[in-house]
N, C-alpha and C positions, 0 to 999 in steps of 0.2 A: 535539535535546543528544544525541547516547552514552551508555546510560549508560556506568559505569564498570564494568569489568569484577574479578574477581574472585581473588587468584592463591591457590590452595592447596598446601604443599608436598607433593611424597610422593617420601620421601626426598628423592635432588637436582634431582628433578624438576622446576620447574612448572607446574602447569596452571591456564589459567585457564577461570576458568566467570563468568555471563552474557552473553555477547556477544548484538549486536543478528542477528537474524540474518533476509534477503528476500530473493524470491527472484531468481534470476538470469538475467534476460531477454537480454539484450544483449550484443555481446561484447566486445575489452578497456574497447569508452571505455567500456561499464557500469557498470563496475570503477570505471574514473578518477571518473565523475560521483557515484556515490554515496560513495568517499571523501573529496569537495571536502567532506564534513560539517565541522560548525563542532564539536571535541571528537574527532574518529576520529583512536587515536593508532598502531594496529595493526588490521589485516585477513587474512582468509581465506577461500581458493573452499573451499566440501565437492563431491562428488560426483564420479564420473566420467563421462563428461564434469560441471563445472561445472555446480552446477543451484544453487549456493547461496551467498552471498554474507556473513559473519560481521565484522560493527565491533566493537569495541574501544573504549573509551577510559579515562581516566586511568594509563596504564600508561610505564611509565619509557620513551625512543626508547631504548636498548640495556637493554632490561628484552627476556631470548628466553624462551619461553614456548610451551607448547604451548593450543588448547582444546581442551576434555577431550569438548565435546560431538562437534567431527571428528573427533576418538580415535575414539569409540562406535560412527558415522557407519560408519570406514572398518573398525573390528572386525566389521559386519556391513552386509555389503552387496547382501540381498536380506532383504525381509520389513521387517514395521513392528518395535521397536523400543525398550523407551523403559526407564527404572529413578527410583528414588529415592534415592540419596544423601545420609545425613547429615553435612554437612560441619560441624558441630557443635553444641553441645546446644539452641540456637533456629533452624538453620537446618537446611531439609532442601529439596535440589538438586532439578528434574529436567529429566533429558537423552532426548530422544527422538529414531530417524533412523528413514528412512522411503526402501528401496532404495538403502540407501550415501552419503544425504543428510540433513545438521543439516535439523529442521525450526525452521519459524521461530516455532512455536507452542510451543516449548523453551527449556530455558535458559533457567531462568526459575527464583529460590530463593522459599521462601514462611515465613511464622514457624511453623506449625503442620501434622505431619506427615494430617492430615485433608487440607487445603487442600491439598496437592504431589497425595496420590491424587486430591481434584476434576478436575488440572490431565489427570492421566493420562487419564483417564476422559474428556476434553471431547476429545482429540487423539484415542480411542478409537471418539470417533461417526466421527471422520474415512475410520477407518484402525479398521474393525470387524476385525481377523485379526493385530493388536495384540498383542506379547507381549513379557510384564511381565514384567524379571529380578529373579524374589521375591530377599530379602535372604537367604533361608533357602537358597541353592543353591549349588554349591562356586565362587561368582566370590561370592556378596554382596556388601555396599558398600569394607568393605576390599580386598576380591579385587579386585575390580572398578577401585578406585583404579590400584592395585599393576598392574592388567596394562596398564591405559590407560597409566601411565606407563613400563612398559618395552618400549612400540611405540611411542611418545614420540621414541624413539632413530636408528626407522629412518625419521621423515618432517623435512619441513619445520617448524623452528615459525612462528607469526603474523611477520608482512613487515613493517612499520614502516611507517607511511603519509610521507613525505617535505611537508614541503611547496615548494610553488613560486610561491611570489607571486612572492619578487623576479628571477625569473630572468621570469617574464612580464612586470612590467612592466620589464625592462628590454628585452625583443624587442621590446613596443610601444613603446619611445624610439626604439629601434633606427629601429621600422618610419618611427613616425612621423617623424621626420631624416629618413630616404629617399626621403618620401613628399614633400616640400619641397622637395628638392635635383632633383628629376623636376618639380615642379609648377617651379620655377623657372628648370632650364634648356629647358620646350616652353610656355614663355609666359605660365609663372605662372599664378592661378587665374583667367582669362579667358578662359585657352583649356583649360583644363580646362572649363568652362563649357559652353562654346560645344560641347564634343563628344555627338556621340550619343548620344542615352537607351540608359542602361542597361538592356538588354532582360533581365536577370540580375532586379536589383534592381527592377523591377519582377516581374516574379511570382513574387518574393518576398516581394514586398509585399502582393501580391495573396493568397499560402500565408498569412501573419500573420493574414491578417482572417479567414480562413477556421477556425486555431486558435482566436482568439480569441472565435472565438461558443462554443467548447468548449470549455473550457480543464481541464487535466488537473488531476485531486484527488487521484490518487493514494493514500496510506496515511493522509494527514494528513487530506486532503477526509474520504476514507470513515469514518474514523473520526468526525469530529467532526459530520457525517452522523448517524450510527449513536447517538451521545452523545445529541444531540437530540429521538430517539424513545423513547430510551430514558428519557429526564426529563421526558415527557411522561405528565401527569396522567394517568391513570386514573378516575379522581372528583374533581369540582371542587363545594363546596357544593350538594351531593345530587341532580349531574346526570353520566354516564355516557358517557364517549368511545363514539364510535361507529367514529370511521378520524379518517386524518390526510396530506395530501394536498402530497409538497412537491416547485416544477420550479423551475429558474431563469430568472429576467428576460431581458424580450426584451434590457433596453436592458447586459443583465451584470453588473450590479448584484447585491447580493442574494440568496439563493429568497427563492420566498413560498412558507407552509402556511398549510394549510389544513383550523383542524378542524371535526370536526364531533358537535356534546354533542348527549343526550335528558335529557332529566329524569326521577329517578326515579322521584317518587313527590307526590303530594299538598301535601306539603312542601318542598319543592323548588321556587323560584322565579326570574325571574329578578334581582330583589339581591343573591342570593345571592354566583348564579354572579358578578357586577360584581363584588364586593363579593374574592371568592375568586380569581377571574383575574390571574395574571402583570403584572408592569411589561410594557407594550408590543404586549401583546391590543389588538388591535380590536375588538369582537364585534357583532353584531348577529340577533334573533331571526325567524328564516321563520316562526315557527307559534309557539300558545303550548307544545310539546310542543317544539322545538327549537331550540338556539343555535347560532351560526357563529363561529368562531374566527378570526381572522388575522392574521401577528406573520412579523418575519423573518427569515429566520437568515444570515446572514453565511457561509460556507463557504469555506477555503484552496483556491485553486486557483491554476495558474498556466499559460501558453504552452506547450505540447508544442516539447519541442526534434527536431526530425527528426535529427542526428544520434543523436541520446540513445534511439530510440525501440527496442523490441526487434525482431530480424529476423523477417524473419514464418516461419521455417523453427524457427527453438527460441522462439519463442509456442506452437505449433504440438506441440511435442513437451514441453516442457519447463512452459511454464507451461498448456500444457490439459493434463496429465497431473496436473499440481496441483488442477485444478476438479475433475476425477473423483473423486480424493479424496477432497474434500471433501462432492463429492454428494449421496451419501446421506445426510446434517443438511441438506436442501432435499427441498422437492416438487418443485418445475421452478429446474434451474439450465440454462440455453440455452444456444452457441455457437453464432452462425450464420456463414456462410461469410464471405470477407473477401468487399469490395467497395472499388475506387477511389475514395480522396478527392476530391473536384472539386472546382478551383479555376480559378474563371474566368478570364476568361485578360484580360487586360492587353491595352489598345488605344494604338494611337501616334495622332500629332495628325490625323490621315487616316482614322482611325477602323477600322483594319487591327488585328489579333489579333496582338501581338509573337511572334513564334518563342517555340514553348519552348525552353530550355536544356539540353544532355545532360547535364550534371551536375545535372541539377534533380530535391531528390527526390520519390520514388516510393513514396506513404502511402499503406494502407488502409489500413478500418473496418472491426470488427466490432459487431454488436449483437448486448449480453448482455443477460440477460432473468433473473433469480431471484425462487422466490415459497419460504419457506419462515419456520418460528417464527424469531420478532425473535433469539431467544437464540444464533440459529446466524450473523447478520450477522457477531458478529467471527470467523468464519470465514475472511470474506472480506478483510476491510484489509486484512491479510500482503499477498495476492495483486493489488491493484487498484491496482499500480505507472503501468498504463500505461490505465486506464480512466478515461474521464469521466463521472460519475454525469449524465444527465438528468430523470428520475423519480423520487422517494422516495414510497412508502406507507407507512401503519400502520393491519388493519384490525381488527375486533375479532370475534372469532365466540365468541360466547358457552358454545353447543350442543359444539364441535370438545371430540373425548378425546386430552389431552397425546398424546404420541409421539416418537418420533427425530424424523418430519418435520413432524411434526403443534403446535399449539399454538395458547391461546386469539387471540395473537399472534400476526401472521398479517406478515411485514417481504415487501414491495413495489421491486424495484429494475429500472433498465431505465438503459441504461449503453450506452458506446462506449468499444470499446479500438482503440487505434492500435498501428502494424506501417509496418516499412521494407520493402516487399518487395522493393529490391535495395541 
């Protein structure tokens, strides 16, 4: 459910705050796909060429308004900028842009100015050269709002999202009637069943089986995975965490996680750990000083839709650039070269391979490896739209001195990034 945007009137100009921003990795069909989400009333693209999509909810269909985040991005086409705008006595709003594109981690309101400043510093970790538009300069909060309102007159307002469900249902009905007439005129269902095997359908079925083995976790699945790691108890019943490892099960069910714990002292015992363990844990004790906990982790994921995946060129240009922007927050952030997605060829009744259809989706995959502080994982979630994770781990490094790239809690991730070759 998309968050409801807030309208702030600056003179006679309505500015919209609080849009959901996501990297725009695909062509026009990607815009259509993302805006089919429930609750989206308006949308806007940011950047030239477009590199981010802003989604607004709760606005009236006839409401003409402009995104404050997009206007700020257009005002600063070079570098990285951010500002904190007091919208009222209890709301401080953060806007940020990088190279003329609204940032996914900004356009957020906070009830306290210190929280807003912390949000700006989180953006600065990914963009060290960020320039904070100070409240004491000639722009100032009020001056900046006025400047954004004046700039709106030369830009198109947010685009209302029109629902096309009724039109789609009508098209399906017409297509169904047309198919029924065709079957009737060509000998009915028996004649259709007796036709030659549909090689394209067989190939698509084979592709779906491969894609089902690597579900697309996207932003929602990534946040769910990170939240599960955040909730992992570091100390429990006198035992201390050493590491957690999670990966999907071969049958496609929930992920299986295993946590390793060590006794902290002579007062800790197995009974205390068993009593303190969360519901759903299965505990065993390999030795007197070690314990192993196992549990299941349901993770949101779905089969990738080939037509909605990002084009290879756009991924290499825009998505890789976004990774480069957050790379300073990680010790390792590596994206391997693309490899064609292997699909086993289906065979006919004689055991011969069916010919590959000319319009068969040409997909590639890239391996993505991540290592860094657990807190940096939040920077990846908005960028994970085309990612399928296959391994996750959290390790404790007590002797590490925390800094931007290091922490006592180290996150390890390995996944697959999908792309279209054509």
